[in-house]
N, C-alpha and C positions, 0 to 999 in steps of 0.2 A: 797638244802629242795627246796620242789615248792612256787613258789610263790602265791598271794596269790590268784589271779583267776585261775590258774590250780589242786591249794590243796581245791579251794572249787568247784572246778569240779569233783574231785576226791571224795570226800566228797557224792557229790547230789549221785554221782552212788553206790556208796558203799550205801549208805541207799537204793534208787532204788532197787539194788542185792538184797540186805537183805531183802528188802522188798516182792520179787521177791522169794524168797526160802522159806519169812514165808508161802506163798501159798499151794507153793511145800509139804512142812509139813505138813501141812494141809489137803490139800489132799488126802496124805499118810492115818494118821488117820484117815479121813471119811471113807476109803477102808481100815480099819484092821479088816474089815468081812466078804469082799470079797470074794470069792471065785478067787485062780487066779491067783489077784491083784499079782505087781509087783511093789517094792517100787522102788519114782522115789527122783533125788534129782536135782539142779539146781547146774550147771559147768560153773562156771567162770572163775576162780583160776587164770590155763594155763595162759588163756590167758589174763590177767592183770598183772600176771606178764611181758608174754610178753610185751603189749602196755606199761608198767612204763620200763625194762627195755630197748622197745627201745625209750623213753622220747617224742612221740609222742602221746601229752595225746589227738590231736582234734578227733584224733580210741575211745577216751574211749565211746562218743555220742554213737559211732556201738554195745557198749559189751552190749547183754544182755542176755550171758548167757545161756549155753543150759539143758533142759531137758531132762534127763538116764535114762532109768531103772538099777535101782542096782540088782544085780542075784546074791549077793556076800549074803545075809543072807540066816538066815536056815528057811524053806521051811515047815510049819505046812504041818498036812494032808491033807486038804482044798488046799494047795496051795499059799496058801498066807505065803509072806516070811517081814510082816511091824509086827515091837515090837514095840508094844505101849511108852515100856520105855525107849526103845533107838528114837526113835522120840518125846519124851516128855523132854527128857537130848539137841536133837541137837535147839529145836524147843526154848530153855531156853536163852542156845549159844549162838543160830543169836540174843534174844532179847535183849543180854546183848551184843554181835559187835554194834546192831540197835540204841543201847542206849550210845554205847561211843561214835559212831561215828557223830551220833546228836546231843553232847552235843561238838566235833570239830567240826565242820559244824557253831555252833550258838558260839564258841566262835572265829573264823573266821571272822562270820559279825561281829561280836563287835569290832571289830579292827578293822576295815575297819568303821563302821560307827564312832567310836571313832575319826578315821585321818579324816576322813571326817567334822566331827565337827571341 
């Protein structure tokens, strides 16, 4: 189990990364009709797993994720591979994750405030 400071650091970073991912998804949606556009995603999970497995949570401060092109989708005739339905689903899932992490963050801070009082 993570200590209070470590859990708050992790939850805060998760909210930051989720916010960044939302921007990448929004950019994909904004370019859904741009010929030749390749959808992008924010990749941070593997680096986060490594940081957590090593237990060096100080490295969390440097974790920003990488925006990478995702060439795996089916391209339309105009060369664009953005699927609006998939992007909206990703945006919804990311929003749920942000909401859950935010609730956990608020709960953790509430516990600390109670302990201080």
